[in-house]
LUMDO-663737 format. One line per 5 residues: their letters; for each residue x negated, y negated, z of N, C-alpha, C, CB. Coordinates in nm, 4 decimals. Last residue first. Glycine has a CB too. Layout:
BEGIN
A) X Y Z X Y Z X Y Z X Y Z | ... $
//
This chain:
BEGIN
XXXXX) 0.2979 1.3103 4.5116 0.3390 1.4500 4.5207 0.4072 1.4810 4.6508 0.2211 1.5402 4.5036 | 0.2037 1.0707 4.4247 0.1435 1.1255 4.5467 0.1813 1.2717 4.5653 0.1868 1.0442 4.6694 | 0.3706 1.0227 4.2119 0.2295 1.0485 4.1865 0.1619 1.1112 4.3088 0.1583 0.9187 4.1473 | 0.6042 0.9674 4.3467 0.5985 1.0836 4.2571 0.4540 1.1223 4.2323 0.6700 1.0541 4.1230 | 0.5232 0.7315 4.4695 0.5627 0.8466 4.5518 0.5593 0.9747 4.4686 0.7042 0.8253 4.6118 $
XXXXX) 0.4869 0.5664 4.2490 0.3713 0.6035 4.3302 0.4019 0.7247 4.4192 0.3272 0.4846 4.4164 | 0.7511 0.5353 4.1670 0.6555 0.6012 4.0785 0.5319 0.6473 4.1565 0.6144 0.5064 3.9643 | 0.8464 0.3900 4.3838 0.9012 0.5229 4.3572 0.8067 0.6019 4.2673 1.0408 0.5124 4.2922 | 0.7026 0.1556 4.3479 0.6779 0.2358 4.4681 0.7339 0.3778 4.4526 0.7403 0.1676 4.5912 | 0.8105 0.0541 4.1066 0.6718 0.1008 4.1116 0.6455 0.1898 4.2324 0.5769 -0.0177 4.1138 $
XXXXX) 1.0549 -0.0602 4.1118 1.0505 0.0835 4.0876 0.9092 0.1410 4.0949 1.1103 0.1139 3.9531 | 1.0038 -0.3272 4.1337 1.0681 -0.2611 4.2473 1.0689 -0.1091 4.2325 1.2105 -0.3119 4.2633 | 0.9134 -0.4007 3.8841 0.8152 -0.3819 3.9916 0.8755 -0.3093 4.1111 0.7590 -0.5168 4.0362 | 1.1673 -0.4140 3.7556 1.0609 -0.3251 3.7073 0.9620 -0.2967 3.8192 0.9880 -0.3871 3.5856 | 1.3105 -0.6100 3.8803 1.3561 -0.4723 3.8966 1.2509 -0.3724 3.8493 1.4863 -0.4507 3.8205 $
XXXXX) 1.2117 -0.8511 3.7943 1.1581 -0.7955 3.9192 1.2013 -0.6513 3.9433 1.2015 -0.8810 4.0362 | 1.3662 -0.9339 3.5760 1.2387 -0.8648 3.5534 1.1834 -0.7957 3.6780 1.1368 -0.9627 3.5022 | 1.6943 -0.9095 3.5327 1.6034 -0.9462 3.6404 1.4730 -0.8688 3.6236 1.6674 -0.9182 3.7796 | 1.9475 -0.8294 3.4356 1.8764 -0.9440 3.3784 1.7777 -1.0013 3.4807 1.9767 -1.0533 3.3329 | 2.0581 -0.5955 3.5086 2.0618 -0.7015 3.6096 2.0068 -0.8336 3.5568 1.9833 -0.6590 3.7323 $
XXXXX) 2.0127 -0.4516 3.2777 2.1502 -0.4637 3.3269 2.1648 -0.5738 3.4306 2.1963 -0.3321 3.3859 | 1.7273 -0.4802 3.2474 1.8213 -0.5262 3.1449 1.9598 -0.5489 3.2029 1.8290 -0.4256 3.0308 | 1.6241 -0.3714 3.4812 1.5870 -0.5082 3.4432 1.6861 -0.5645 3.3416 1.4439 -0.5116 3.3853 | 1.7331 -0.1126 3.4635 1.7734 -0.2028 3.5723 1.7426 -0.3477 3.5370 1.7025 -0.1646 3.7034 | 1.5925 -0.0202 3.2408 1.7387 -0.0280 3.2348 1.7891 -0.1237 3.3424 1.8027 0.1128 3.2525 $
XXXXX) 1.3368 -0.0253 3.3467 1.3699 -0.1184 3.2393 1.5204 -0.1293 3.2174 1.3022 -0.0755 3.1105 | 1.3603 0.1759 3.5416 1.3193 0.0405 3.5802 1.3587 -0.0610 3.4733 1.1675 0.0352 3.6046 | 1.4210 0.3980 3.3859 1.5197 0.3459 3.4804 1.4885 0.2043 3.5231 1.5276 0.4345 3.6019 | 1.1741 0.4258 3.2556 1.2956 0.3977 3.1785 1.4049 0.3392 3.2675 1.3463 0.5253 3.1101 | 1.0131 0.4846 3.4773 0.9903 0.3618 3.4002 1.1131 0.3257 3.3178 0.8682 0.3777 3.3082 $
XXXXX) 1.1254 0.7307 3.5489 1.1288 0.6179 3.6434 1.1081 0.4863 3.5694 1.0209 0.6349 3.7534 | 1.0673 0.8808 3.3186 1.2070 0.8597 3.3587 1.2200 0.7421 3.4551 1.2636 0.9867 3.4234 | 0.7890 0.8800 3.3273 0.8566 0.8155 3.2149 1.0022 0.7866 3.2506 0.8487 0.9039 3.0884 | 0.7572 1.0296 3.5598 0.7111 0.8904 3.5574 0.7722 0.8135 3.4400 0.5577 0.8853 3.5492 | 0.8588 1.2787 3.4801 0.9235 1.2050 3.5891 0.8836 1.0582 3.5867 0.8876 1.2671 3.7246 $
XXXXX) 0.6748 1.3484 3.2802 0.8174 1.3334 3.2470 0.8900 1.2520 3.3527 0.8842 1.4708 3.2322 | 0.4416 1.3620 3.4345 0.4510 1.2625 3.3268 0.5964 1.2407 3.2852 0.3672 1.3068 3.2051 | 0.5072 1.5758 3.6064 0.4846 1.4415 3.6609 0.4977 1.3363 3.5524 0.3464 1.4322 3.7265 | 0.5252 1.7870 3.4241 0.6420 1.7508 3.5053 0.6274 1.6096 3.5601 0.6610 1.8507 3.6208 | 0.2640 1.7866 3.3207 0.3772 1.7654 3.2312 0.5013 1.7219 3.3088 0.4066 1.8928 3.1517 $
XXXXX) 0.1004 1.8315 3.5491 0.0871 1.7102 3.4685 0.2058 1.6818 3.3801 -0.0338 1.7192 3.3843 | 0.1696 1.9209 3.8549 0.1992 1.9695 3.7205 0.2035 1.8470 3.6301 0.3353 2.0510 3.7154 | -0.0871 1.8608 4.0906 0.0345 1.8172 4.0239 0.0479 1.8848 3.8890 0.0358 1.6654 4.0076 | -0.1949 1.9725 4.3987 -0.2147 1.9832 4.2539 -0.0827 1.9511 4.1851 -0.2660 2.1260 4.2133 | -0.1232 1.7219 4.6490 -0.1365 1.8596 4.6012 -0.1643 1.8565 4.4521 -0.0085 1.9432 4.6321 $
XXXXX) -0.1230 1.4555 4.7077 -0.1296 1.5490 4.8199 -0.1502 1.6933 4.7766 -0.0042 1.5394 4.9013 | -0.3196 1.2156 4.5408 -0.2117 1.3151 4.5326 -0.2311 1.4183 4.6433 -0.2090 1.3846 4.3919 | -0.5606 1.0972 4.6163 -0.4347 1.0245 4.6355 -0.3169 1.1216 4.6339 -0.4167 0.9164 4.5263 | -0.8059 1.2120 4.5628 -0.7398 1.2456 4.6886 -0.6116 1.1699 4.7148 -0.8322 1.2217 4.8003 | -0.9202 1.1811 4.3192 -0.9596 1.0836 4.4225 -0.8902 1.1085 4.5561 -0.9284 0.9424 4.3752 $
XXXXX) -0.7991 1.3964 4.1834 -0.9455 1.3911 4.1968 -0.9877 1.2964 4.3089 -1.0097 1.3470 4.0643 | -0.5304 1.3236 4.1779 -0.5719 1.4401 4.2563 -0.7227 1.4346 4.2839 -0.5352 1.5715 4.1824 | -0.5475 1.1118 4.0046 -0.4942 1.0887 4.1398 -0.5304 1.2042 4.2316 -0.3411 1.0702 4.1361 | -0.6289 1.2320 3.7706 -0.7268 1.1524 3.8449 -0.6793 1.1188 3.9858 -0.7573 1.0244 3.7698 | -0.3867 1.3558 3.6958 -0.5089 1.4346 3.7169 -0.6082 1.3586 3.8038 -0.5738 1.4709 3.5821 $
XXXXX) -0.2174 1.1331 3.6684 -0.1880 1.2373 3.7674 -0.3117 1.3202 3.7982 -0.0752 1.3283 3.7177 | -0.3436 0.9987 3.4552 -0.3284 0.9314 3.5848 -0.3046 1.0351 3.6943 -0.2114 0.8289 3.5806 | -0.3095 1.1940 3.2569 -0.4444 1.1545 3.2993 -0.4412 1.0850 3.4349 -0.5087 1.0621 3.1946 | -0.0330 1.1930 3.2363 -0.1018 1.3161 3.2762 -0.2424 1.2850 3.3263 -0.1082 1.4155 3.1585 | 0.0112 0.9336 3.1454 0.0578 0.9703 3.2788 -0.0074 1.0994 3.3281 0.2093 0.9854 3.2788 $
XXXXX) -0.1033 0.9602 2.8932 -0.1524 0.8575 2.9853 -0.1124 0.8922 3.1290 -0.0972 0.7177 2.9459 | 0.0464 1.1657 2.7689 -0.0957 1.1865 2.8012 -0.1532 1.0828 2.8985 -0.1766 1.1846 2.6740 | 0.3119 1.0497 2.7312 0.2831 1.1443 2.8392 0.1345 1.1629 2.8688 0.3424 1.2765 2.8057 | 0.3508 0.9012 2.5059 0.3115 0.8293 2.6273 0.2710 0.9241 2.7399 0.4254 0.7401 2.6740 | 0.4349 1.0841 2.3170 0.3096 1.0125 2.2930 0.2603 0.9343 2.4133 0.3262 0.9195 2.1778 $
XXXXX) 0.6811 1.1561 2.4127 0.5733 1.2560 2.4163 0.4371 1.1887 2.3982 0.5949 1.3632 2.3064 | 0.8175 0.9189 2.3513 0.7988 0.9583 2.4909 0.6862 1.0613 2.5045 0.9296 1.0152 2.5482 | 0.8045 0.9398 2.0697 0.7421 0.8273 2.1396 0.7177 0.8608 2.2855 0.8292 0.7021 2.1286 | 0.9552 1.1685 2.0274 0.8134 1.1685 1.9892 0.7387 1.0542 2.0573 0.7987 1.1574 1.8362 | 1.2039 1.0732 2.1086 1.1409 1.1818 2.1842 0.9917 1.1899 2.1525 1.2094 1.3164 2.1530 $
XXXXX) 1.2439 0.8883 1.9038 1.2303 0.8423 2.0422 1.1633 0.9494 2.1273 1.3680 0.8054 2.1013 | 1.2614 1.0621 1.6842 1.1579 0.9592 1.6863 1.1355 0.9069 1.8280 1.1955 0.8438 1.5928 | 1.4860 1.2150 1.7483 1.3552 1.2796 1.7399 1.2415 1.1780 1.7462 1.3450 1.3609 1.6114 | 1.6869 1.0161 1.7344 1.6627 1.0900 1.8588 1.5233 1.1525 1.8589 1.7696 1.1992 1.8783 | 1.6679 0.9499 1.4647 1.6370 0.8493 1.5662 1.6067 0.9171 1.6988 1.7536 0.7497 1.5822 $
XXXXX) 1.7465 1.1974 1.3556 1.6171 1.1384 1.3186 1.5745 1.0336 1.4207 1.6242 1.0754 1.1781 | 2.0059 1.2449 1.4524 1.8944 1.3296 1.4984 1.7575 1.2695 1.4666 1.9047 1.4676 1.4351 | 2.2435 1.0318 1.5239 2.1257 1.0336 1.4371 2.0151 1.1208 1.4959 2.0738 0.8912 1.4147 | 2.4566 1.0534 1.7026 2.4840 1.0260 1.5617 2.3653 1.0371 1.4689 2.5399 0.8921 1.5489 | 2.3421 1.0961 1.9538 2.4348 1.1945 1.8979 2.4494 1.1758 1.7466 2.5725 1.1836 1.9664 $
XXXXX) 2.1733 0.8719 1.9881 2.1222 1.0082 2.0083 2.2113 1.1138 1.9453 2.1075 1.0367 2.1562 | 2.2391 0.6009 1.9701 2.2363 0.6801 1.8474 2.1931 0.8260 1.8647 2.1457 0.6152 1.7508 | 2.2423 0.4688 2.2199 2.3418 0.4339 2.1192 2.3533 0.5393 2.0088 2.3078 0.2997 2.0581 | 2.0300 0.5656 2.3569 2.1622 0.5752 2.4204 2.2742 0.5464 2.3209 2.1717 0.4782 2.5387 | 1.8257 0.4984 2.1758 1.8576 0.6381 2.2021 1.9973 0.6525 2.2623 1.7534 0.6994 2.2955 $
XXXXX) 1.8089 0.2238 2.1861 1.8567 0.2848 2.0613 1.8933 0.4310 2.0827 1.7501 0.2730 1.9510 | 1.7322 0.1932 2.4620 1.8424 0.1184 2.4010 1.8981 0.1908 2.2785 1.7958 -0.0221 2.3618 | 1.5070 0.3510 2.4972 1.6314 0.3885 2.5655 1.7502 0.3190 2.5004 1.6244 0.3529 2.7158 | 1.3284 0.2028 2.3343 1.3545 0.3447 2.3095 1.4876 0.3878 2.3714 1.2400 0.4307 2.3655 | 1.3150 -0.0527 2.4413 1.3677 -0.0355 2.3058 1.4016 0.1100 2.2741 1.2677 -0.0873 2.2048 $
XXXXX) 1.4219 -0.1324 2.7606 1.3352 -0.0409 2.6854 1.3915 -0.0208 2.5447 1.3217 0.0960 2.7590 | 1.5093 -0.4766 2.8150 1.4908 -0.3398 2.8590 1.3959 -0.2615 2.7709 1.6218 -0.2707 2.8644 | 1.5496 -0.7417 2.7702 1.6048 -0.6497 2.6708 1.5794 -0.5036 2.7061 1.5462 -0.6799 2.5346 | 1.6539 -1.0179 2.9526 1.5700 -0.8977 2.9541 1.6314 -0.7972 2.8570 1.5580 -0.8369 3.0995 | 1.7231 -1.3204 2.7685 1.7633 -1.2055 2.8489 1.6575 -1.0960 2.8454 1.8971 -1.1506 2.7999 $
XXXXX) 1.5475 -1.6339 2.7937 1.6011 -1.5217 2.7179 1.6346 -1.4063 2.8113 1.5013 -1.4765 2.6102 | 1.4110 -1.8435 2.9034 1.5567 -1.8488 2.9069 1.6237 -1.7379 2.8283 1.6032 -1.9798 2.8552 | 1.1475 -1.8070 2.9230 1.1924 -1.8805 2.8037 1.3451 -1.8926 2.7990 1.1419 -1.8107 2.6762 | 1.1351 -1.6483 3.1448 1.0858 -1.7860 3.1568 1.1265 -1.8715 3.0375 0.9341 -1.7865 3.1709 | 1.2211 -1.4078 3.0326 1.3053 -1.4758 3.1312 1.2660 -1.6224 3.1448 1.2955 -1.4058 3.2673 $
XXXXX) 1.0005 -1.3449 2.8748 1.1309 -1.3679 2.8118 1.2212 -1.4472 2.9059 1.1978 -1.2335 2.7731 | 0.8117 -1.3128 3.0783 0.7912 -1.4157 2.9762 0.9218 -1.4468 2.9035 0.6838 -1.3709 2.8753 | 0.9166 -1.0916 3.2124 0.9142 -1.2221 3.2794 0.8959 -1.3348 3.1781 0.8017 -1.2266 3.3845 | 0.8684 -0.8871 3.0289 1.0060 -0.9246 3.0606 1.0131 -1.0618 3.1270 1.0695 -0.8198 3.1512 | 0.5870 -0.8915 3.0355 0.6580 -0.9084 2.9088 0.8021 -0.9531 2.9337 0.6558 -0.7773 2.8277 $
XXXXX) 0.5401 -0.8388 3.3063 0.5009 -0.9689 3.2512 0.5694 -0.9958 3.1173 0.3488 -0.9757 3.2343 | 0.6306 -0.5702 3.3225 0.6986 -0.6759 3.3974 0.6676 -0.8131 3.3366 0.6565 -0.6724 3.5463 | 0.4339 -0.4495 3.1706 0.5724 -0.4459 3.1225 0.6559 -0.5531 3.1936 0.6345 -0.3051 3.1450 | 0.2127 -0.5039 3.3350 0.2151 -0.5523 3.1968 0.3569 -0.5538 3.1401 0.1250 -0.4657 3.1089 | 0.2828 -0.3744 3.5732 0.2598 -0.5191 3.5714 0.2697 -0.5750 3.4303 0.1230 -0.5521 3.6308 $
XXXXX) 0.2939 -0.1044 3.4924 0.4147 -0.1723 3.5406 0.3993 -0.3243 3.5330 0.4460 -0.1297 3.6853 | 0.0232 -0.0691 3.4295 0.1255 -0.0471 3.3273 0.2534 -0.1215 3.3665 0.1537 0.1051 3.3088 | -0.0930 -0.1191 3.6802 -0.1229 -0.2057 3.5663 -0.0222 -0.1910 3.4536 -0.2610 -0.1763 3.5144 | -0.0074 0.0948 3.8339 0.0405 -0.0397 3.8668 0.0199 -0.1352 3.7496 -0.0315 -0.0932 3.9916 | -0.1585 0.2917 3.7021 -0.0123 0.3005 3.7045 0.0476 0.1633 3.7333 0.0350 0.4033 3.8102 $
XXXXX) -0.4121 0.1921 3.7644 -0.3697 0.2034 3.6249 -0.2178 0.2114 3.6149 -0.4337 0.3265 3.5590 | -0.4160 0.2178 4.0381 -0.4203 0.0837 3.9803 -0.3770 0.0855 3.8340 -0.5612 0.0249 3.9928 | -0.4224 0.4927 4.0447 -0.3071 0.4242 4.1037 -0.2999 0.2806 4.0511 -0.3158 0.4251 4.2592 | -0.6728 0.5480 3.9202 -0.5467 0.5914 3.8582 -0.4229 0.5225 3.9152 -0.5315 0.7398 3.8742 | -0.9245 0.3060 3.8660 -0.8486 0.3807 3.9662 -0.7125 0.4207 3.9090 -0.8309 0.2969 4.0956 $
XXXXX) -1.0220 0.1445 3.6579 -1.0697 0.2827 3.6711 -0.9859 0.3681 3.7659 -1.2119 0.2823 3.7185 | -0.8779 -0.0713 3.4224 -0.8755 -0.0283 3.5622 -0.9207 0.1167 3.5750 -0.7348 -0.0452 3.6212 | -0.8781 -0.1303 3.1521 -0.9139 -0.2361 3.2473 -0.9367 -0.1855 3.3883 -0.8068 -0.3403 3.2498 | -0.7940 0.0918 3.0109 -0.9275 0.0376 2.9845 -0.9728 -0.0587 3.0938 -0.9295 -0.0331 2.8497 | -0.5366 0.1309 3.1049 -0.6354 0.2374 3.1221 -0.7773 0.1832 3.1045 -0.6093 0.3515 3.0222 $
XXXXX) -0.4105 -0.1051 3.0240 -0.4217 -0.0727 3.1669 -0.5286 0.0317 3.1915 -0.2880 -0.0233 3.2213 | -0.4338 -0.0802 2.7426 -0.4894 -0.1962 2.8127 -0.5086 -0.1665 2.9608 -0.3983 -0.3182 2.7950 | -0.2943 0.1531 2.6864 -0.4384 0.1467 2.6590 -0.5029 0.0326 2.7360 -0.4643 0.1297 2.5084 | -0.0331 0.0584 2.7852 -0.1007 0.1798 2.8326 -0.2516 0.1754 2.8094 -0.0423 0.3019 2.7637 | 0.0294 -0.2031 2.6735 0.0566 -0.1643 2.8123 -0.0340 -0.0503 2.8581 0.2029 -0.1234 2.8278 $
XXXXX) -0.0618 -0.2391 2.4095 -0.0491 -0.3537 2.5007 -0.0350 -0.3149 2.6467 0.0686 -0.4363 2.4612 | -0.0710 0.0223 2.2873 -0.1864 -0.0687 2.2896 -0.1760 -0.1728 2.4001 -0.2003 -0.1386 2.1555 | 0.1839 0.1326 2.3397 0.0625 0.2096 2.3654 -0.0580 0.1164 2.3797 0.0383 0.3115 2.2523 | 0.3510 -0.0676 2.2461 0.3490 -0.0345 2.3887 0.2216 0.0403 2.4255 0.4718 0.0493 2.4262 | 0.2869 -0.0591 1.9692 0.2651 -0.1810 2.0477 0.2588 -0.1508 2.1966 0.3757 -0.2826 2.0202 $
XXXXX) 0.3589 0.2018 1.8991 0.2204 0.1566 1.8791 0.1905 0.0319 1.9622 0.1945 0.1277 1.7301 | 0.6352 0.1952 1.9665 0.5435 0.2887 2.0307 0.3993 0.2401 2.0184 0.5579 0.4284 1.9693 | 0.7385 0.0036 1.7917 0.7416 -0.0212 1.9363 0.6433 0.0704 2.0097 0.8842 -0.0007 1.9913 | 0.6932 0.1481 1.5505 0.6309 0.0166 1.5732 0.6261 -0.0154 1.7224 0.7083 -0.0942 1.4974 | 0.8604 0.3647 1.5849 0.7169 0.3876 1.5720 0.6393 0.2589 1.5973 0.6836 0.4432 1.4328 $
XXXXX) 1.1011 0.2230 1.5838 1.0632 0.3018 1.7022 0.9126 0.3274 1.7009 1.1413 0.4368 1.7067 | 1.1019 0.1216 1.3265 1.0943 0.0280 1.4398 1.0552 0.1007 1.5682 1.2290 -0.0444 1.4592 | 1.1245 0.3576 1.1789 1.0015 0.2784 1.1675 0.9888 0.1780 1.2822 0.9980 0.2046 1.0328 | 1.3847 0.4256 1.2476 1.2748 0.5144 1.2879 1.1424 0.4390 1.2817 1.2694 0.6408 1.1973 | 1.5149 0.2127 1.1181 1.5210 0.2248 1.2645 1.4096 0.3148 1.3167 1.6579 0.2799 1.3084 $
XXXXX) 1.4635 0.2800 0.8523 1.4071 0.1570 0.9073 1.4075 0.1613 1.0594 1.4852 0.0347 0.8576 | 1.6182 0.5085 0.8370 1.4732 0.5200 0.8190 1.4022 0.3958 0.8713 1.4387 0.5419 0.6707 | 1.8712 0.3866 0.8692 1.8229 0.4828 0.9681 1.6711 0.4995 0.9588 1.8923 0.6186 0.9488 | 1.8913 0.2397 0.6379 1.8856 0.1676 0.7650 1.8311 0.2601 0.8746 2.0263 0.1133 0.8038 | 1.6750 0.3894 0.3904 1.8037 0.3702 0.4577 1.7831 0.2865 0.5835 1.8691 0.5069 0.4930 $
XXXXX) 1.4249 0.3938 0.2792 1.5346 0.4505 0.2030 1.6719 0.4253 0.2616 1.5144 0.5948 0.1894 | 1.2158 0.1225 0.2711 1.2863 0.2142 0.3609 1.4098 0.2649 0.2880 1.3250 0.1444 0.4965 | 1.1116 -0.0131 0.0538 1.0240 0.0204 0.1660 1.0857 0.1267 0.2563 0.9927 -0.1044 0.2471 | 1.3301 -0.0392 -0.1107 1.2061 0.0134 -0.1679 1.1113 0.0595 -0.0561 1.1374 -0.0940 -0.2565 | 1.5111 -0.1606 0.0571 1.5323 -0.0186 0.0276 1.4146 0.0437 -0.0477 1.6596 -0.0012 -0.0534 $
XXXXX) 1.4042 -0.4218 0.0598 1.4149 -0.3452 0.1841 1.4263 -0.1956 0.1537 1.5367 -0.3927 0.2670 | 1.4322 -0.4868 -0.2119 1.2993 -0.4780 -0.1513 1.3036 -0.3955 -0.0235 1.2440 -0.6182 -0.1218 | 1.7093 -0.4879 -0.2351 1.6302 -0.3969 -0.3184 1.4904 -0.3776 -0.2593 1.6203 -0.4506 -0.4629 | 1.7863 -0.6935 -0.0651 1.8167 -0.5546 -0.0298 1.7318 -0.4561 -0.1089 1.9642 -0.5254 -0.0533 | 1.5164 -0.9351 -0.0278 1.6460 -0.8897 -0.0776 1.6651 -0.7421 -0.0441 1.6577 -0.9130 -0.2304 $
XXXXX) 1.3852 -1.1225 0.2531 1.3708 -1.0265 0.1435 1.5100 -0.9925 0.0917 1.2944 -0.8970 0.1900 | 1.3607 -1.2591 0.5016 1.3445 -1.3288 0.3734 1.3087 -1.2317 0.2597 1.2359 -1.4369 0.3858 | 1.4275 -1.1602 0.7408 1.2945 -1.1230 0.6909 1.2620 -1.1893 0.5572 1.2848 -0.9717 0.6764 | 1.6881 -1.2589 0.7658 1.5867 -1.2997 0.8638 1.4445 -1.2715 0.8126 1.6099 -1.2267 0.9977 | 1.8135 -1.1328 0.5453 1.8141 -1.2787 0.5582 1.7021 -1.3255 0.6502 1.9495 -1.3275 0.6111 $
XXXXX) 1.7716 -0.8594 0.6064 1.7170 -0.9195 0.4831 1.7075 -1.0707 0.4943 1.8037 -0.8822 0.3621 | 1.9174 -0.8367 0.8448 1.7738 -0.8082 0.8439 1.7086 -0.8736 0.7229 1.7479 -0.6559 0.8432 | 2.1731 -0.8979 0.7534 2.1096 -0.9804 0.8565 1.9583 -0.9610 0.8567 2.1670 -0.9469 0.9948 | 2.2146 -0.6861 0.5732 2.2122 -0.8249 0.5248 2.1441 -0.9174 0.6256 2.3554 -0.8743 0.4967 | 2.2257 -0.4620 0.7378 2.1097 -0.4791 0.6501 2.1005 -0.6222 0.5983 2.1169 -0.3813 0.5325 $
XXXXX) 2.3453 -0.5521 1.0688 2.3582 -0.4940 0.9349 2.2370 -0.5300 0.8491 2.4882 -0.5425 0.8669 | 2.3820 -0.4704 1.4051 2.2989 -0.5393 1.3057 2.3185 -0.4725 1.1704 2.1479 -0.5377 1.3469 | 2.5287 -0.3060 1.5660 2.5753 -0.4442 1.5481 2.4998 -0.5184 1.4387 2.5623 -0.5200 1.6779 | 2.3917 -0.0652 1.5796 2.5207 -0.0699 1.5098 2.5643 -0.2126 1.4791 2.6275 -0.0008 1.5928 | 2.1641 -0.1409 1.7300 2.1507 -0.0838 1.5962 2.2811 -0.1004 1.5176 2.1118 0.0654 1.6048 $
XXXXX) 2.2065 -0.4652 1.8795 2.2054 -0.3194 1.8858 2.1909 -0.2696 1.7430 2.3358 -0.2620 1.9545 | 2.0486 -0.7319 1.9757 2.1898 -0.6917 1.9611 2.2000 -0.5411 1.9842 2.2463 -0.7304 1.8187 | 1.7781 -0.7448 2.0313 1.8645 -0.8534 2.0771 2.0119 -0.8154 2.0716 1.8405 -0.9776 1.9936 | 1.6804 -0.5117 1.9114 1.6595 -0.5367 2.0539 1.7545 -0.6416 2.1088 1.5171 -0.5797 2.0785 | 1.7480 -0.5433 1.6463 1.8038 -0.4290 1.7185 1.7909 -0.4506 1.8688 1.7332 -0.2982 1.6767 $
XXXXX) 1.5885 -0.7727 1.5949 1.7348 -0.7807 1.5891 1.8008 -0.6643 1.6625 1.7818 -0.7835 1.4437 | 1.3257 -0.6716 1.6272 1.3738 -0.7840 1.7073 1.5265 -0.7887 1.7102 1.3182 -0.9159 1.6526 | 1.3210 -0.4693 1.4353 1.2957 -0.4371 1.5761 1.3483 -0.5474 1.6669 1.1456 -0.4157 1.6005 | 1.3603 -0.6177 1.2013 1.4614 -0.5209 1.2436 1.4447 -0.4866 1.3907 1.4534 -0.3938 1.1585 | 1.1189 -0.7647 1.2042 1.2486 -0.8331 1.2057 1.3579 -0.7397 1.2553 1.2838 -0.8858 1.0657 $
XXXXX) 0.9279 -0.5628 1.1878 0.9294 -0.6512 1.3045 1.0624 -0.7248 1.3168 0.8146 -0.7520 1.2961 | 0.9960 -0.4508 0.9352 1.0003 -0.3708 1.0582 1.0106 -0.4600 1.1811 0.8759 -0.2815 1.0686 | 0.9542 -0.6699 0.7645 1.0870 -0.6072 0.7729 1.0990 -0.5287 0.9036 1.1120 -0.5134 0.6506 | 0.6818 -0.7164 0.8065 0.7795 -0.8213 0.8380 0.9206 -0.7635 0.8518 0.7776 -0.9303 0.7293 | 0.5654 -0.4790 0.7113 0.5549 -0.5133 0.8534 0.6595 -0.6176 0.8932 0.4139 -0.5653 0.8853 $
XXXXX) 0.6317 -0.5033 0.4380 0.6732 -0.3867 0.5160 0.6746 -0.4195 0.6648 0.5798 -0.2674 0.4887 | 0.4925 -0.7366 0.3754 0.6387 -0.7323 0.3629 0.6949 -0.6189 0.4474 0.6810 -0.7151 0.2148 | 0.2302 -0.6484 0.4197 0.2825 -0.7619 0.4959 0.4358 -0.7634 0.4924 0.2264 -0.8948 0.4401 | 0.2133 -0.4465 0.2298 0.1991 -0.4124 0.3719 0.2546 -0.5240 0.4594 0.0512 -0.3858 0.4071 | 0.2327 -0.5901 -0.0044 0.3384 -0.4948 0.0291 0.3343 -0.4598 0.1772 0.3253 -0.3676 -0.0559 $
XXXX) -0.0091 -0.7306 0.0230 0.1173 -0.8047 0.0138 0.2354 -0.7129 0.0493 0.1356 -0.8639 -0.1290 | -0.2028 -0.5272 0.0271 -0.1856 -0.6144 0.1445 -0.0531 -0.6898 0.1414 -0.3007 -0.7141 0.1531 | -0.0728 -0.2116 -0.1014 -0.1571 -0.3306 -0.1058 -0.1183 -0.4266 0.0062 -0.1458 -0.4004 -0.2428 | -0.0857 0.1186 0.0000 0.0000 0.0000 0.0000 -0.0896 -0.1239 0.0000 0.0971 -0.0003 0.1238 $
//
């Protein structure tokens, strides 16, 4: 894909991701995406065969951004596994706080938002979200392993079970932030995550 096509592709994905986050998958139509991204329908469908395919691309886009901005950043900056867990929460909290400071609503977790809306109607969207969650598990497994190494965890932890539980707690934290429109709800769930990590 040449640079101009790549830029158009990225602009469509970022526009759709923003609109789906602000409204919902069902509430946003292709015309709105085209108007906001400044492309015509033919161009959009050249890049994405369907609205559903575009939604899958937005999930992949959110995954790459979360992985880099929250997970990789926390892992690189902090050697202690408990601090790394806190760092992930802090970074996600700061993202929500920045929206709140601009007078915007907390939008919660993009994965949970679209999954709760489309899990039954779109296996492709459901599978893409599940793949995103699977892609985040290695970070939590590493945190769990290192928590045992430093003596924070009280017992040997099942890395897969702990990573699934930590993802569920984070998802709940972002749901709370969205439903209450209160970024602080994210940090309030950190202590529960630490209890899971302790075992």
